VEXMARNU-872397 format. One record per residue (C-alpha): residue in three letters; x, y, z. Coordinates in steps of 0.001 Angstrom, whole numbers, plus 500000, padded with zeros to 6 digits. Layout:
<fipas>
AlaXYZ...
</fipas>
This chain:
<fipas>
Met223383694402643044Asp221429691279643072Ala221409689988646569Leu220642686484645327Ser223812686253643220Ser225300682815643685Leu228852683962642763Arg230343687400643469Leu233841688557642640Ile235165691717644436Leu238112692989642292Phe238338696576643524Gly241018696497646385Thr242015693203647819Pro240185690438645755Glu237385688556647369Ile235362685647646086Leu231910684909647562Val229545682049647044Glu226019682750648371Asp227621685878650018Thr230063683682651972Pro233740684336651314Ile235530681278650049Glu239205680603650340Val241251680017647084Asp244517678133647734Thr246770679904645271Arg247296683501643980Lys247409682141640543Ala243945680840640881Ile242740684259642086Ala244524685843639168Leu243027683379636748Leu239444684040637944Ala240069687816637833Tyr241369687664634289Leu238416685479633029Ala235934687686634914Val237054690920633289Lys237598689338629887Lys234064688031629833Gln234724685522627098Pro236475682126626871Ile240298682504626597Ser242691680054624903Arg244958678109627208Asp247945679384625263Val247007683010626140Leu246322682114629842Cys249782680418629946Asn251444683475628523Val249634685826630825Leu249939684107634133Trp253292682145633617Thr255144684547631385Asp258667683183631930Tyr257764679549631849Asp258325677233628941Gln255089676174627220Gln255039672547628873Ser255586673843632357Ala253185676726631880Ser250537674167630599Ala251083671848633576Ser250781674859635948Leu247580675948634274Arg246018672496634633Arg246744672519638323Thr245456676074638748Leu242261675249636877Ser241782672339639247Val242245674601642244Ala239939677180640950Tyr237248674589639910Lys237306672994643249Ala237135676448645045Leu234037677307643098Gln232402674076644159Arg232670672763640499Asn230413675482639188Trp230738678556636890Leu234131677690635231Glu233545676569631697Ile236567674386630849Glu237006673230627225Arg239936671408625751Thr241591674473624369Arg239670677492625965Thr238461678326629478Gly235933680971630497Leu233885682151633425Ser230175681744633063Gln228254684832632048Ala225092683512633600Pro222912685900635777Asp224055684320638951Val227585685645638450Trp228285689175639523Val231611691080639213Asp232047694497640771Val234411695794637942Asn232035694782635214Arg229012696396637047Phe231147699581637570Arg231900699699633795Glu228280699038632872Leu227185701952634999Val229772704227633487Gln229077703314629903Thr225336703574630214Thr225744707138631682Gln228285708165628985His225822706961626213His222945708863627706Gln222606712349626207His222477715209628831Pro221868718514627025Asn220911720226630335Gly223213718422632746Ile223291714971634526Cys219892713503634917Ala218570711961638093Thr218798708354636764Cys222438708752635656Tyr223204710480639030Ala221961707312640734Arg224125705252638547Leu227205707240639328Cys226498707066643074Glu226348703316642806Ala229545703296640757Val231601705457643225Glu230578703190646112Leu231728700111644152Tyr235253701645643635Arg236617700964647231Asp240144700862646094Asp242160700507642790Phe241764697338640754Leu243379694395642576Ala245154696781644946Gly248148695061646651Phe247742691998644629Asn250642690820642502Leu252213687815640878Arg255855686902641263Asp256371685327637758Gly253546686740635745Ser254874690064634252Asn252176690000631514Phe249448689602634078Glu250936692630636014Glu251067694620632745Trp247377693756631999Gln246550694580635650Ser248172698061635397Phe246369698786632126Glu243001697866633583Ser243779699903636812Glu244540702934634709Ser241460702451632487Leu239329702109635546Arg240835705205637178His240043707195634158Asp236390705946634319Leu236363706969638074Asn237369710522637172Phe234327710624634873Val232190709383637786Tyr233403712020640298Ala233034714799637725Gly229414713760637055Ile228418713540640771Ile230052716922641436Glu228245718436638462Trp224911717216639763His225323718670643303Thr226678721858641922His223587722222639694Gln221592721781642838Gln223717724454644640Asp224652721790647135Phe228215722865647440Glu228865721036650817Val228143717545649196Ala230025718576646064Ile233114719627647984Ala232952716318649969Phe233094714264646714Ala235884716603645426Lys237911715963648544Arg237388712141648024Trp238498712575644475Val241726714356645538Gln242451711749648065Met242430709017645481Asp245160710898643492Glu246615713900645030Phe248589714816641758Tyr245476714727639498Glu245199718352638702Lys241779718378637309Ala240435717212640786Gln242492719767642652His241357722584640238Met237750721503640740Leu238058721553644561Ile239648725031644516Gln236839726306642419Leu234162724675644540Tyr235648726324647651Ala235439729726645829Gln231883728919644647Ala230830728208648145Gly232197731513649442Gln235160729764651264Arg237912731879649747Pro240613731094652409Leu240188727343651914Ala240377727813648167Leu243627729734648459Gln245084727322651023Thr244302724289648870Tyr246119725809645958Glu249190726611648072Asn249225722995649490Phe249062721648645917Arg251678723909644615Leu254156723043647377Lys253515719300646915Leu254174719470643211Glu257309721536643744Gln258688719270646513Glu257923715879645029Leu257825716352641313Asp259742719510640850Ile257037721089638591Ala254601723918638907Pro250723723846638506Leu249301724215635030Pro248547727898633935Glu244903727401634103Thr245040726478637810Thr247503729284638630Asp245080731727636800Leu242183730460638861Tyr244166731084642034Glu245116734630641008Arg241568735539640201Ile240413734251643637Leu243348736003645382Glu242497739364643594Gly238773738991644179His237944738672640503Phe236268735287640787Gln232614735548639968Val230026733078641221Leu228281731357638302Glu224590730365638135His225538727049636738Pro229083726736637712Met229834723246636582Ser228904723908632960Lys230902727163632750Met233791726819635218Gln237292727258633893Ser238509723723634083Phe239735721049631636Pro237024720578628947Met237212717217627106Thr237016718955623756His237470716488620977Asn236334715353617505Leu237534711774617775Pro235427709524615543Ala234040706284617315Ile236164703383616684Gly233050701480615836Arg234232698050616486Ser235644696161619497Phe239273697130620099Ile241362693989620517Gly244897693501621813Arg247635696037621473Thr247839696342625212Lys251620696741625199Gln251475699283622384Leu248851701302624104Thr250814701463627272Ala254050702333625490Leu252499705071623423Thr250731706577626469Thr253993706588628328Leu255855708282625488Leu253126710967625231Gln253648711737628916Asp257382712520628200Pro257700716376628041Thr260401715932625342Cys258251713816623106Arg256358716255620934Leu256020714562617635Leu255250710726617796Thr254790708795614588Ile253084705331614494Val254841703957611430Gly253858700658609590Pro252390699217606422Gly248663699684605522Gly246228697345607364Met248232697241610661Gly245570699250612505Lys247621702413612941Thr244499704705612865Arg242499702639615379Leu245459702404617710Ala246128706144617435Leu242382706822618242Lys242477704509621158Val245698706309622400Ala243980709672621938Glu240960708654623906Lys243220708007626897Gln244562711598626516Leu241266713412626724Asp241735714603630311Arg245454715362629798Phe245132718248627264Ala243138721194628485Asp242270722590625062Gly241302719348623382Val242303716302621371Phe241721716574617610Phe241724714031614742Val242973715336611360Glu242567712964608391Val245191714355606058Gln243627714897602559Ser245483715035599262Pro246662717082597404Val248805718445600270Thr250532721842600252Ala251785723781603268Glu248749726014602945Ser246219723142602592Leu247689721306605567Ile247494724449607787Gly243918724860606592Gln242960721257607407Ile244349721575611014Ala242707725002611509Ser239360723742610347Thr239590720721612438Ile240171722749615677Gln237607725314614499His240084728304614311Thr239132731111612024Phe241919732904610337Leu242460736729610949His242488738837607885Asp245616740840608777Thr248001737908609000Thr249068734766607106Ser247203731431607901Glu250314729953609342Arg251034732904611547Ser247484733052612686Leu247429729297613541Lys250684729695615486Asp249339732571617403Tyr246209730673618347Leu248081727541619459Gln250884729176621289Asp249224729046624683Lys247008725995624059Gln247305722455625429Val246336720438622362Leu246938716935621061Leu246771716672617231Val246316713315615686Leu247317713428612064Asp246282710302610161Gly247746709097606911Phe250719711572606783Glu252638709625604224Ile251064711744601514Ala252228714960603155Leu255937714153603949Glu257171717129601932Gln255214719371604359Ser256736717999607537Glu258387721313608246Val254884722730608811Leu254532720413611874Val257995721348613174Ser257164725135612883Leu253922724669614739Leu255650722743617586His258324725452617907Ala255549728073618183Ala253297726231620506Pro255242724597623395Ala252226722844624920Val250983721156621582Lys251830717497620880Met251319715585617612Leu250509711910617265Val251026710899613561Thr250217707785611626Ser252195707141608444Gln253507704330606227Val256773706208605957Pro258616708156608854Val258269711876608950Asp261972711962609169Ser262303715071611276Val264783715753614116Glu261705716313616423Glu260192712899615464Trp259974709955617820Gln259268706783615746Phe257025703892616919Pro257125701007614371Leu253918699023614451His254094695354613720Gly251580692404613578Leu249428691202616387Glu250697688649618818Val249251685150618284Glu246964685387621371Glu245652688735620027Thr244915687046616613Val243062684358618495Asp240987686996620369Phe240394688724617025Phe238965685512615514Ala236898684724618554Thr235315688189618315Tyr234755688780614642Ser234121685094613503Lys230754685376615197Arg229577687509612251Val230135684646609887Leu229896681572612029Ala227011682687614113Asn226930680405617179Gln229423677959615911Thr232715677472617787Phe236105676835616452Asp239413675249617744Thr241728678147618746Gln244741675873617734Leu243624676299614092Val244270679963614324Thr247971679631614979Pro249107678540611459Leu246782681195609915His248415683771612180Glu251813682862610793Ile250739683045607210Leu248901686410607843Gly251753687898609884Gly249320689048612454Val248246691983610088Pro244870692986611583Leu243289693799608182Ala244496690445606792Val242999688665609753Glu239662690484609269Leu239632689782605503Ala240319686089606249Ile237516685763608688Gly235163687010606043Trp235706683608604308Leu234948681318607147Asn231308680884606086Val232584679299602864Leu235949677781603691Ser237259675706606571Phe240345676889608341Glu242447674311606492Glu240973675378603092Leu241417679045603854Gln245102678426604789Thr245598676657601478Glu243871679387599515Ile245922682114601092Leu249149680271600457His248211679832596796Asn246859683303596180Leu247211686283598461Gly244558687955596268Val241884685901598023Leu242277688429600897Gln239699690971599705Ala236560692338601265Thr233411690377601197Arg231410693208602951Gln230071696195601032Asp230697698659603887Met234480697985603944Pro236401701213603164Ala237941701043599595Arg241547701357600890His240887698273603124Ala239142696159600497Asn242169694357599114Leu245573693362600713Asn247346693471597338Ala246156696996596781Leu247579698071600201Phe250982696538599421Ser251059698027595957Tyr250503701525597428Leu253209700786600002Trp255536699633597236Ser255031702898595449Leu256371704786598603Leu259738702934598562Thr262968704081596892Pro264434701745594220Glu267107700664596648Leu264603699638599296Met262550697821596800Ala265635695868595607Met266653695055599266Leu263185693724600179Gln263129691632597038Lys266489690017597927Leu265490689485601551Thr262565687307600412Ile265183684523600057Phe264967684093603783Glu262170681940605396Gly261183682409608933Gly263561685304609550Phe267253685909609525Glu270215687438611471Arg272044690520610329Gln275249688694609363Ala273184686297607185Ala271539689277605431Gln274752691100604836Thr276535687891603506Val273706686729601279Thr272067689932600049Lys274891692398600604Ile272423694684602377Ser273889697932603820Leu273239698896607454Pro271486702203606349Ala269053700140604105Leu268376697689606999Ser267680700603609271Ala265297702209606863Leu263353698988606467Leu263035698657610355Gln261927702253610562Arg259122701591608209Ala258175698439610077Leu258651696411606936Leu261129694328609086Val260830693699612823Asn263909693020614955Gln263230690575617822Ala266395690172619892Gly268719690500616944Arg266707688426614555Tyr264886690108611760Arg261558689040610102Met259539690233607233Leu255750690245607210Asn254660686933605640Pro251899688653603455Leu254351691206602310Arg256782688595601360Ala254127686685599504Phe253148689792597673Ile256701690377596476Leu257380686801595470Glu254196686917593265Thr256325688825590735Tyr259890688202591865Thr262094685095591888Pro265410685332593815Glu268362685522591521Pro270503682345591226Asp273581684115592735Ile271640684948595882Gln270189681455596157Arg273626680032595913Arg275010682302598580His272042681436600853Ser272600677769600423Leu276338677990601011Tyr275814680228604022Tyr273423677906605857Gly275361674788604858Asp278402676216606621Trp276300677476609495Ile274810674107610255Arg278167672355609744Arg279549674344612597Gln276674673379615139Val277932670810617635Ile274771668770618357His276383666139620410Gly277851668430623117Arg277353670279626326Asp275240672991624615Gln272944670583623048Lys269625672256623945Lys270837675622622930Ile272101674295619658Leu268810672473618928Gln266829675580619605Ala269095677603617158Ile268482675003614501Thr264786674893615113Ile264713678667614521Glu266741678516611324Leu265100675203610075Pro263184676931607219Asn266312678538605922Ile268287675265606348Leu265806673196604475Thr265574675821601662Gly269401676026601333Trp269700672158601486Gln267085671641598691Trp268996674081596434Ala272208672342597100Ile270668669035596201Gln268975670456593055His272503671634591915Tyr274529668715593401Leu276884670820595592Leu278310667631597122Asp280422669143599940Thr277542671435600925Ile275074668526600908Ile277380666608603294His277520669729605587Tyr273718669868605707Ser272966666090605845Arg274976665079608897Asn273563667678611285Leu270123667978609779Phe269645664244610289Ser271047664381613848Phe268683667283614548Phe265596665363613454Glu266784662138615217Val267596663776618494Gln264213665299618611Gly262358662068617567Arg260856663801614501Phe261311660817612209Glu258011661045610257Glu258642664771609552Ala262142664132608383Leu261659661111606161Pro260126662964603073His262972665407603003Phe265558662620602708Glu263541660536600391Lys263286663425597907Ala266996663986598233Val267789660317597411Gln265431660462594502Ala267257663578593132Phe270556661616593155Gln268923658649591473Arg268060660708588585Ser271696661496587798Thr274014658427587730Leu277001660846587691Tyr276845661084591561Tyr275999657397592331His279226656723594136Ser279750660086596029Glu279919660308599807Ala276940662680599678Tyr274760659944598166Gly275929657358600635Leu275234659596603521Leu271672660403602238Leu271010656620601792Ala272183656000605254Asn269999658716606717Gln266988657550604861Gly267572653997606118Ser267966655214609646Leu264672656961609541Leu262889653984607969Ala264475651878610733His263099654150613406Gln259684653584611901Gly260067649789611944Asn260444649430608073Phe263565647226608516Gly263573645614605116Ala263850648793603165Ala266222650168605825His268468647208605448Gln268688647528601682Leu269618651213601891Phe272294650474604443Lys273831647957602314Glu273889650359599384Ser275477653076601417Leu277892650542602975Ala279320649727599518Ile279824653430598829Phe281625654168602117Thr283784651084601948Gly284883651882598444Gly285817655459599496Asn287445654559602815His284905656613604752Trp285439654490608022Arg283424656662610411Glu280421656267608160Val281151652496607753Gly281113652219611577Gln277754654085611758Val276055651887609174Leu277277648726610804Asn275928650027614081Tyr272511650439612503Leu272635647053610836Gly273270645607614219Leu270150647350615644Ile268045646031612733Ala269341642461613385Met268566642818617087Met265065644223616581Arg264395641215614284Gly265614638854616981Gln268791637857615099Tyr271019638273618180Thr274106636451616897Glu274159638564613742Ala273565641768615765Asn276423641038618047Ala278801640583614978Tyr277728643887613488Phe278305645578616845Asp281697644074617372Glu282814645178613876Ser281463648666614320Leu283140649012617791Ala286527647942616383Ile286266650731613736Tyr285379653424616245Gln288107652317618661Glu290615652403615786Leu289411655949614955Ala289386656911618674Asp285836658108618173Glu284484658317621707Leu280902659235620564Gly280792656255618172Ile282268654002620894Ala279525654987623380Lys276733654432620880Val277812650906620108Leu278344650113623783Asn274884651292624565Asn273446649046621851Ile275374646114623098Gly273885646842626505Ile270400646719625026Leu271200643418623240Leu272437641867626560Asn269220643101628376Arg267138641280625718Gln269099638180626438Ala268736638633630230Lys272488639107630618Tyr272020641916632927Gln275333642028634676Glu277152642198631456Ala274720644889630137Ile275413647033633145Leu279207647016632517His278801648069628801Leu276133650709629710Gly278377652074632515Gln281214652656630066Ala278830654345627675Leu277448656543630452Gln280990657715631440Ile281784658730627826Tyr278454660605627438Arg279020662536630638Gln282411663544629458Ile281172664638626005Gly278146666389627474Asp275535664755625184Glu272291665022627254Arg270163663046624892Leu272348659987624452Leu273099660061628237Ala269322659920628904Tyr268813656881626528Thr271599655081628199Gln270323655878631647Asn266979654406630576Asn268702651251629469Met270736651033632632Ala267492651223634598Asn266095648325632499Ala269121646246633454Leu268629646950637191Val264893646066636923Gly265966642833635289Leu268089642115638433Gly265104643052640608Lys266708646183641832Leu263615648359641406Glu264502651129643808Glu267932651575642153Ala266425651741638770Ile263900654543639581Pro266459657424639813Phe267785656375636347Tyr264345656471634786Gln263475659705636440Glu266692661563635402Ser266353660165631977Tyr262846661429631679Glu263829664983632834His266738665158630276Lys264404664145627487Leu261769666628628570Asn264408669349628734Leu265424668563625168Asp261800668352623806Asp262632664797622607Glu259156663401622129Trp260172659817621383Gly262480659918624272Val259826661124626560Ala257441658382625290Cys260018655756626069Ala260509657075629619Leu256741657266630139Ile256478653515629303Asn259079652689631798Leu257792654875634559Gly254354653303633854Asp255816649847634269Ile257218651007637712Ala253970652379638777His252137649163637767Gln254689647076639706Lys253979649180642717Asp250093648681642212Arg249601652134641219Asn247442651282638203Ser245699654613637918Gln249006656433637668Ala250339653786635307Gln247326654151633069Glu247782657852632852Leu251445657523631887Phe250702654893629172Gln247949657185627783Asp250392660171627599Cys252903657882625825Leu250297656791623347Gln249307660364622552Ile252901661339621780Cys253552658288619576Arg250423658921617579Arg251563662436617097Ile255023661546615742Gly253922658449613922Lys255938655982615964Lys254057652701615507Asp256210650548617709Gly255716653014620604Met251942652922619865Val251951649055620143Ser253808649095623432Ser251404651782624832Leu248359649814623746Lys249761646573625044Asn250348648139628462Leu246934649873628610Ala245391646501627861Met247433644933630731Ile246001647618633131Ala242587647083631852Arg242882643358632459His244054643894636001Glu241078646153636531Gln238780643457635087Gln237810645707632119Leu237962642919629590Glu236251644584626670Thr238504647645627044Ala241523645374627065Asn240362643607623989Ser239879646895622168Tyr243394647978623069Leu244899644656621860Arg242909644716618611Glu244634647957617591Ala247984646880619044Leu247957643626617062Tyr246990645355613819Leu249883647921614226Ala252332645315615318Ser251743643454612110Gln252897646581610152Val256259646855611845Glu259052644422611427Ile259780643747615081Pro258945640115615905Ser259505640557619665Leu256855643357619784Leu254315641166618070Leu255172638332620263Glu254655640699623372Val251145641455622149Leu250297637757621531Leu251535637015625076Glu249210639724626567Leu246331638355624368Ala246787634815625612Thr246946636033629258Leu243675637847628765His241842634875627306Val243527631996629185Lys240205631090630900Glu237560631929628193His239504630600625198Arg241900628033626660Asp242885626192623420Gln243587629439621581Ala245598630888624464Ile247678627733624707Arg248458627883620985Leu249729631421621403Leu251710630776624517Gln253560627848622803Ile254454630097619958Val255947632718622358Ala257709630083624485Ser259379628469621450Asp260185631462619301Lys263876632503619942Arg263072636091618851Ala261160636518622049Arg262873638193624916Val263943635870627683Asn261505637440630162Met258601636906627641Gln259470633263627153Ser259654632807630943Ala256233634269631392Ala254809632082628651Val256388628990630300Glu254855629975633732Leu251383630409632194Leu251573626968630573Lys252833625337633740Gly249968627028635628Met247548625064633253Gly249459621869633899Leu251265621892630508Glu254953622017629484Pro256277624005626588Thr256702622014623502Lys257852622632619973Thr254971623630617722Ala254488623856613979Asp252663627182614668Thr254842630214614030Leu254650633925614338Glu254491634087610532Lys251432631947610464Val249572634151612882Leu250471637114610642Glu248869635359607720Glu245757634770609576Leu245613638470610357Asp245306639160606618Pro242043641253606368Leu241234639390603057Asn241492636007604960Leu239669636567608237Pro240538633869610832Ser237936631700612394Asp239747631895615729Pro237299633811618071Ile240106635715619500Leu241982636760616346Ala238779637377614535Tyr237782639908617011Leu241082641575616794Val241259641987613013Met240694645574611857
</fipas>
């Protein structure tokens, strides 16, 4: 250990963190867990992975927030050193001044293991083992746990077990050294320490008994056995292994012979094996390793099959599991690579040859192998057994003859024996794929780094298939992540080896799937083809309705790991689906049933109700299927089905603020109807027009939206679709209001409200009341606004619509702020924000952040306000909401102005003015001009006065804006006057082809 280490982490036992050998306090257990995880991983870890490990049961947003706080705690505790925090990844420095006891322990063990010792442990390795055993003061993070980090605890358990395994090697090596030196007293002392670490570890007990006998202490040897036997019987209800009992009986009868080199010849548990080296870093599969290890410990599990398509990493996983079994099977662990052609005789010969058994001349090979194995403790790893399925009875026969033998099999098809325990192996988890990229991309990217967020879409396309991931990584020296994603989607064949040393069977993903295809029955082939109609997974009822799949066929596909069942939802590997679709197109009848099924499914979802979040989550999961079914319905003009889809699909996108994403879908649908005049006057077409208009209105494109609404209104009125008429009138009122045409807006709202009241449509009534409240707020009629908004709130609470309730709470708070009742407004803002956050409504969250920022600014908390406005701007950029961007930028400029950061304020206003000129919201542009004038009221007085006069005289400006402009003018000794200048004239001057000479505006033009 380097005494000069600046940072030391002690992770054996209760964790300790020392800086310059002085223990430091870390405020939270999560921070300690974070540092421990990063220290052992020894590489930067993505934030998504850290969230999943440390905050297993949290939603992503809460976990991310908790991670940020924990990183801050850890960073401060480490005196702002050693933690390498990037935007997407975090790691612990691997500099020489960082020392971790666990890492040092493993380094000592691995160095000793890799050093050849033909004549016993050497002095150098003995010194390493002594250092290692002193480091292991207790189990890994003993007594340390996290209340809500089950994935961390699972990782901790796995690491602890792995380190225990290494400790067994350390004790065995130290004891071997002292026994060779005939120093039995010290050897016995270490053996006793070994036993104290785990009283039930039989190898340690066996060695202690033998050492006592070697040292001539026969009574202690016999007593140690008896104590161990009684403990096993009383606490575990089992007997010692035959080898230990045989040793005891030989000592008891005086037949135990002292050996010259006892440790090399003693009857113990030799780690006999022929396991090939895995050769590459083993990444992920922690859960599978633990599960398979646990299953092999079950006495009734004798034949365990890892089942899955080629390329899943079955062989590597089996080898890793087998490595962990080396000290559990007294007579060895053997790897048998099944070779074709396979007969019963050849299979027996392969097994016998692997375990180095020679057949007797006077018996059959099968009988001879059974006789040899009948008293042996052996684990056989049989790899690639799908070519030997017809000989599965050979395995069963051997298991019946040899009760202590177990078999771990890898196969693309289940062995299908009554003795078999099946373990379907599916794709990697996304965080494992990220780790895979982080490790293997170094081969092609050298020292370059990549954004781990780019891996997620590739993970989905590749289905987490390890071979597919590895093949994809091989192209990163030629293609970017985005280009690689496009190439794979276009042609699965691009996933072929670029390295010469890649095994032939792993050289091409298509070849793997072709081989898998040849193993399927015609019925299973047909079922897989039909199931390709589903995108993003499906539920059993959907599969049975659409494809008519039988339960036995579904079960067979699950057994082969061709489907994965995740809490009742089934999913096919994306690469396998792509492989099938290269030569297969779903039949029209299946496409029709699929479209009708999901049209009916989405029709039955009540979005505006008490289970809103649950319904939104369900639609999000089914969205790929919904869009596929909707597009087919549009292509074939299934009018009723289109109506079923359109209403709730539009509501889904609107509720979540996903306007930019939704618009292309509805534009294409409208275009499809425009190509066939036969359906021009259908309700379906009117609904699509109205939906497209609504989305355009949300993006500030009011002219186009107004035209679409007028067209849809003519269709709905002619067909007596009054609920739809009320909805369109409500939207026309919103457009008029946003344009500053308040009288016209009021007329539309009144007409819409009358229709909804006639229909007794509570939801429609509440929507209009809310919009009237917004209109009254804009006119500074706050008391009237509160009355209308209060009625809307009451209805929303009765209905249980969380989103609309949140928006109305926001508007109620605005009214209270207008009346100067700031403290009364805050709870409304806060509750509104929490509702929107709960629903993942990004636009709603953005609106709430703007208002909370305004409150913070009014309370002189400018730093907090700035952070809130920045968060809002980030959301609006992501969802393409230009009006939200303008408001955020204008407010950030206001904060910068208050902080005397004039150049920064100018920069914000420059972008705000450019964006405001692109949306048809006059009041918003006037807001920006008001802030611009306020910023330059001293430096550019004449230009500022010009802008203030425009704001003060334009009736489309909100009342509070006009009042602010008047106050500024009066402060300069001026009165507001009618001016020939207009907002439209300012817009003309902003034309990039006609740059204004005005020093303020010229600076702002993009």
